[in-house]
C-alpha positions, 0 to 999 in steps of 0.5 A: 461145292460137292454137287458142281464137282460131281456134275463136272466129273460125271459128265467129264468122264462119261463112264457107262453104268454096269448095265451098259458096259457089261454084256448080259448084265441087268441092274436091279433098279433103273438109274436116274441118269446115264453115267456112273462115275462118281457115285452121287449117292455115295458122295452125298452120304459121306459128305453128310456123315463127315459134316454131321460127325464133325459137329456131333462126334458121338455119331461119327461111327454110325454115320460112316457105317450108314454111308458105307451101306449106301455105297455098298447098296449102289454096287449091289443094285448094279448101278455102280462099279466099286470104283464109282463108289470109292470116288464118291467117298473121296469126293464127299469126305474131301468136299466136307473137309474143305468146307469145314476148313473154310467155315471154321 
């Protein structure tokens, strides 16, 4: 459920990555695709943190810290704007919550 929504949003908004949008800006790494909104790494990390944390509550805080570090790294590496990762959080947690509601 998360990947199709991610793909629709990414190709619908077609937001340029920081390197393409900001003059004289260089990313630390080369991104896998052209568009930045939303962050797929962030959405996947928060989706997994939510799902695993639901079934193993003692891991919830460490998992969300791990996912937040992934989101932060995407901005630091220069491949996403902060709002890209914020939407990734919403997408990941939202799809996990919807999935859990349908499963349980």
